[in-house]
C-alpha positions as a Markdown table, in Angstrom:
| # | Residue | x | y | z |
|---|---|---|---|---|
| 1 | Leu | -11.4 | -1.2 | -6.6 |
| 2 | Val | -11.3 | -4.8 | -5.3 |
| 3 | Glu | -14.3 | -7.1 | -3.7 |
| 4 | Ile | -12.5 | -9.6 | -1.1 |
| 5 | Ala | -14.1 | -12.7 | 0.0 |
| 6 | Ile | -14.0 | -13.3 | 3.5 |
| 7 | Asp | -13.7 | -17.2 | 5.8 |
| 8 | Thr | -17.5 | -17.3 | 6.5 |
| 9 | Arg | -16.2 | -18.7 | 10.2 |
| 10 | Ser | -14.8 | -15.5 | 11.3 |
| 11 | Leu | -18.1 | -13.7 | 10.8 |
| 12 | Pro | -21.1 | -13.1 | 12.8 |
| 13 | Glu | -24.3 | -15.6 | 11.2 |
| 14 | Gly | -25.6 | -13.9 | 8.5 |
| 15 | Ser | -23.0 | -11.1 | 7.7 |
| 16 | Asp | -22.1 | -10.8 | 4.2 |
| 17 | Ala | -18.7 | -12.7 | 3.4 |
| 18 | Thr | -18.0 | -10.2 | 0.6 |
| 19 | Val | -16.2 | -6.5 | 1.0 |
| 20 | Arg | -15.7 | -4.1 | -1.7 |
| 21 | Gly | -13.9 | -1.0 | -1.6 |
| 22 | Arg | -10.6 | 0.9 | -3.1 |
| 23 | Leu | -7.5 | -0.9 | -1.7 |
| 24 | Leu | -5.8 | 1.9 | 0.1 |
| 25 | Ser | -2.8 | 0.0 | 1.7 |
| 26 | Ser | -1.3 | -3.6 | 2.2 |
| 27 | Gly | 0.6 | -5.1 | 5.4 |
| 28 | Lys | 2.0 | -7.8 | 6.9 |
| 29 | Thr | -1.1 | -8.7 | 8.6 |
| 30 | Ala | -4.1 | -6.8 | 7.0 |
| 31 | Val | -5.3 | -5.0 | 4.3 |
| 32 | Glu | -6.8 | -1.4 | 4.5 |
| 33 | Leu | -9.9 | -0.7 | 2.6 |
| 34 | Leu | -12.4 | 2.6 | 1.8 |
| 35 | Cys | -15.7 | 0.9 | 1.3 |
| 36 | Glu | -18.4 | 1.9 | -0.8 |
| 37 | Asp | -20.1 | 2.9 | 2.0 |
| 38 | Gly | -17.3 | 5.9 | 3.0 |
| 39 | Arg | -16.1 | 3.5 | 5.8 |
| 40 | Leu | -12.2 | 2.1 | 6.4 |
| 41 | Arg | -12.3 | -1.1 | 7.0 |
| 42 | Tyr | -9.1 | -3.4 | 8.0 |
| 43 | Val | -9.3 | -6.6 | 7.0 |
| 44 | Ser | -7.1 | -9.6 | 8.4 |
| 45 | Arg | -5.0 | -11.4 | 5.9 |
| 46 | Ser | -5.9 | -14.4 | 7.9 |
| 47 | Ile | -9.4 | -14.4 | 7.1 |
| 48 | Ile | -9.3 | -13.6 | 3.2 |
| 49 | Thr | -10.4 | -16.2 | 1.2 |
| 50 | Gln | -10.2 | -14.8 | -2.3 |
| 51 | Val | -9.4 | -11.1 | -3.9 |
| 52 | Thr | -10.8 | -10.1 | -7.0 |
| 53 | Leu | -9.4 | -7.0 | -8.8 |
| 54 | Val | -13.1 | -5.2 | -10.2 |
| 55 | Ala | -11.3 | -2.3 | -11.6 |
| 56 | His | -7.4 | -0.5 | -11.9 |
| 57 | Leu | -7.8 | 3.3 | -11.3 |
| 58 | Arg | -4.2 | 4.3 | -12.2 |
| 59 | Pro | -2.9 | 5.3 | -15.7 |
| 60 | Ala | -0.6 | 3.7 | -17.3 |
| 61 | Tyr | 2.9 | 4.1 | -15.8 |
| 62 | Leu | 4.5 | 6.7 | -18.7 |
| 63 | Glu | 1.2 | 8.3 | -18.6 |
| 64 | Asp | 0.8 | 8.6 | -14.9 |
| 65 | Ser | 2.6 | 12.3 | -14.2 |
| 66 | Glu | 1.9 | 12.1 | -10.0 |
| 67 | Leu | 3.7 | 9.0 | -9.6 |
| 68 | Ile | 6.8 | 10.0 | -12.0 |
| 69 | Glu | 6.7 | 13.6 | -10.0 |
| 70 | Phe | 6.7 | 11.6 | -6.8 |
| 71 | Glu | 9.4 | 9.2 | -8.1 |
| 72 | Arg | 11.6 | 12.1 | -9.0 |
| 73 | Lys | 10.9 | 14.0 | -5.7 |
| 74 | Asp | 12.1 | 10.8 | -3.9 |
| 75 | Met | 15.1 | 10.0 | -5.8 |
| 76 | Lys | 16.3 | 13.5 | -4.8 |
| 77 | Arg | 15.4 | 12.9 | -1.4 |
| 78 | Arg | 17.0 | 10.1 | -1.3 |
| 79 | Thr | 20.2 | 11.3 | -2.8 |
| 80 | Asp | 20.0 | 14.7 | -0.5 |
| 81 | Leu | 20.0 | 11.9 | 2.4 |
| 82 | Gln | 23.4 | 10.3 | 1.1 |
| 83 | Glu | 25.1 | 13.5 | 0.7 |
| 84 | Arg | 24.4 | 14.7 | 4.3 |
| 85 | Ala | 25.4 | 11.2 | 5.6 |
| 86 | Glu | 28.3 | 11.3 | 3.8 |
| 87 | Lys | 29.7 | 15.0 | 4.9 |
| 88 | Ser | 28.4 | 13.8 | 8.5 |
| 89 | Thr | 30.9 | 10.6 | 8.5 |
| 90 | Lys | 33.8 | 13.3 | 7.3 |
| 91 | Gly | 35.3 | 10.6 | 5.8 |
| 92 | Arg | 34.9 | 7.4 | 7.8 |
| 93 | Asp | 33.1 | 4.5 | 6.1 |
| 94 | Thr | 30.6 | 4.0 | 9.3 |
| 95 | Val | 27.4 | 4.6 | 7.0 |
| 96 | Leu | 25.6 | 1.2 | 5.9 |
| 97 | Trp | 23.4 | 1.6 | 3.3 |
| 98 | Gly | 21.0 | -1.5 | 2.2 |
């Protein structure tokens, strides 16, 4: 859970300059929040003045079985993808992995 302070110059007069909620994603230009009232909000990075971490909801890395399972599946998916790419090149080194 985070609390984001927004530059008041970008808001209508009398609006609340803080947004509270669960951080869902963070992109190049905006962050996505699930607010306390259940609405999804996208806040532009250019108007954010402060971000405060209120609570961290994920368990510790070694205790997070969901995350570990996701990483295992992702590694398997990447391995399968690379094997298929190598088979499709038939000995030619045309696949670049970066």
